[in-house]
C-alpha positions, 0 to 999 in steps of 0.5 A, a space after each residue: 271893827 266895832 268896840 266892845 259893848 258897854 257892860 253894866 257893873 254891879 254896885 259891889 264891883 271893886 275899883 280894880 274890876 271897874 277900871 279893867 272894864 272901863 279900859 276894856 270898853 275904851 279899847 274896843 277898837 282893838 279888842 276882840 274875843 280875848 279882851 272880852 274874855 279877860 275883862 269878863 273873868 276879871 270883873 266876875 271875880 271882882 264881885 264873886 270872889 269876896 273873901 270870908 272868914 271862918 265864922 262866915 263874916 266878910 273879911 279880907 282873908 287874902 289881906 287888904 292892907 290896913 296897917 297890919 302886915 299881910 299874912 297870906 298863904 306864903 306864911 303857912 307851911 305846906 302840908 307834909 305827910 312825912 319828913 321827906 328830904 326837900 329838893 335843893 338848888 342844883 336838882 331844882 335847876 335840872 328839874 326846871 331844865 327838863 320841865 322846859 327843855 331837856 336839850 336841843 333834841 326836837 329843835 331841828 324842825 325850826 330849821 326845816 320850817 324857817 331856815 338857819 337865820 330865823 331859827 337862830 333868831 327865834 331861839 334868841 328873841 322868843 325867850 325874851 317874849 315868852 320865857 322871861 315873862 313866864 319865869 318871872 310870873 313863876 318866881 313871884 307867884 311861886 314864892 307867894 304861894 309855896 305849896 304843891 298845886 302851884 298855878 292852881 292855888 294862884 288862880 283859885 286865890 284870885 278868881 275862885 276854885 272854879 277857875 282854879 280847877 279849870 287851869 288845873 284840868 287844862 295844864 294837867 291834860 297838856 302835861 300828860 299829852 306832852 309826856 306821851 311824846 317822850 317814850 316815842 321819841 326815846 325809841 325813835 332815837 334807838 331804832 336806827 341801832 335796834 331796827 326791831 323797835 321801829 314798830 309792832 309788838 317789840 315797840 309796844 312792849 318797849 313803850 310799856 316797859 319804859 313807862 313802867 320803869 320811869 313811873 317806878 322812879 317817880 314813886 321812889 321820891 322827888 329827891 331821887 328824881 332830882 339827882 337823876 335829872 342832874 346826871 341825865 342833864 350832864 350826860 345830855 349836854 356834854 356831847 354838844 360841848 364836844 361837837 362844838 369844839 370839834 366843829 370850830 374849824 368847819 364853821 362858816 358864818 355865811 351859812 347862818 345868814 340864809 333866809 328864804 321868806 317864801 319858804 317859811 312854814 309858820 305853823 311848825 316854826 312857831 309851834 316848835 319854838 313855843 313847845 321848846 320854850 314853855 312850861 316854866 310854871 310847871 315847877 310851881 306844882 312842886 313848890 311844897 317839896 322845895 328847900 326854902 322855896 322863897 329863895 331857892 325857886 327864883 335862883 333856880 329859875 334864873 340859872 335854868 333860863 340861862 342854861 336853856 337858852 344856851 343849850 338851844 342856841 349854841 348847838 343850833 349855831 354849830 349845826 347850821 354853821 358847820 355843814 352845808 344847808 339841806 333844809 329837808 334833812 333837818 328833822 328830829 334826830 338830825 343832830 346825830 347825823 351832824 355829829 357823825 359828819 363833824 366828829 365821826 360815828 362815836 359822836 353820832 352814837 353819843 348824841 343818840 344815847 344822850 337824846 334817849 336819856 334826855 327823853 327819860 329825864 323829860 318824862 320823870 320831870 313832867 310826871 312829877 309835876 303833873 302828879 304833885 299838881 293833882 295832890 295839891 288840888 286834892 289837898 285843896 278839896 278840888 279832887 277826891 281825897 284819895 289823890 292826896 294820899 302819899 306813899 312812904 316816900 312822900 310821893 303822890 301814888 294815885 297822881 303818878 298812876 293816873 298821869 302814867 295811865 293818861 300817857 299810855 292812852 295818848 302815846 298812839 298820837 302822832 308827834 305833830 298832833 301831840 305838839 299842836 294839841 298841848 300848845 293849844 291847851 297850854 295857851 288857854 291856861 296861860 291866859 288865866 295865869 296872866 289874868 290872875 297875876 294882874 288881879 292879885 297885883 291890883 287887888 292886893 298890892 300890899 301882899 307879901 311877895 318874897 320875890 317881886 317882878 321889878 317893873 311895877 304893876 303897869 310895867 308887868 302888864 306891858 310885859 304881858 302884851 307880847 306873850 298874849 299876842 303870841 298866845 293868840 297867834 298859836 291859837 289861830 294857826 292851829 288846825 281845825 282838828 286840833 281846835 276841835 279836840 282842844 275845845 272839847 277838852 276845855 268844855 269837858 273841864 267846864 262840866 267836870 267841876 260842877 259834876 264833882 261838886 255834885 258828887 261831893 254833895 251827894 257823898 258819892 265821893 269823899 273830898 277834904 281840905 288839908 288842915 295844914 293849909 289856909 282855906 281857899 275853897 270858900 273864898 268866893 261866894 
């Protein structure tokens, strides 16, 4: 394979950008399109993202170290419309749990696609490759920038508001697509007991009513959503604890070792793993609503990571070991059938009820993240001012309604289409996050980081290699339909941002930046 063409560097390119481009040039023999994109974005940012002060003079508003303690965004308290209660550790753990997981519902397809052994190994190894790096990034960057908007603010500070808008668009769209799953899955779990919910007008009415009720819950406040997540989480996990105890006499370890490589369907296997173990960064869009985020956020991420891995692995261990293998039966909802076989009808109904409640928790957690992201973008002047308006409960009313409307529009898509499309868009967003993390580490090594990944910059970069390769695999195995739709969505974002800026310039729509936040809208020129 030919190496990358040598790129000319402008005179004002910083040393970090020059080093990245020289490394990219040397690595051409194993680079490819992703290396080119990463290097290009880093270098373009290195000579277009010059910080300027309020008086228009060049300065290091982001904090080049010169003997003075770095004062960055994390030193400035996030804006608040009113004195609403902040989210504490326990509700935050369960909000993260529902942003990422919600329980073992939906992991059944991994056994159908790859068999017991690969499914079990996948939910042990994949968290190390993907979940741990993503959670560590969220802990470091979320405490460095503890405000609503999360990754949008990270990327804007490193690469400029244009790229901040792009990650905001891709992650919001990915989140809305993801949220379109949960009303559908909720009804799928109930239709065995209520056949009328299987289709037609009753199903449509139920979807609309469910979305309306859960949207109202988000409107009433994030603290309520957090404690509801705790209750739903406990209710969703308990039946699997009971199933594990009941199934112990029936466990046969030999069933865990079954592997049939010639029957592995890699596309649904990898997409199922990826879908069930991503979105760790979603909680960052709520950082401004968290009580003492510099300490609370890393602690909550740690507890949630352990919780998610156990909630996936142990039920899978029980389910594959307690009954004879029939791979074709391992589809969504199969855990309830396993519960019936090992414990009786009562356990089947409990698991189905837990699955339904879990989907409610997933919905309210996701829509909270999506709506506060829109609020954070509006406070930064990236979206029209009306997105920054809060209700009397401190919630972003317009963002909630906007996100709920997107869910309604997308709820007619199939499960497989939703899964692949959201993964594709999410991967693009994660590429920008990896670039942002590396750039901020190289450009601002002395920046105040309340939590810092303990591997050094070089170690952190090495840690990103496996997840970056995984991103490439997920993008490559997507169907042509998913690629086409996703690329159109990405291109829409590339065009939308200049259109919004033009509308602002013409004063067709009002934009404003919160006076309580440091200005990153003009950090690039």
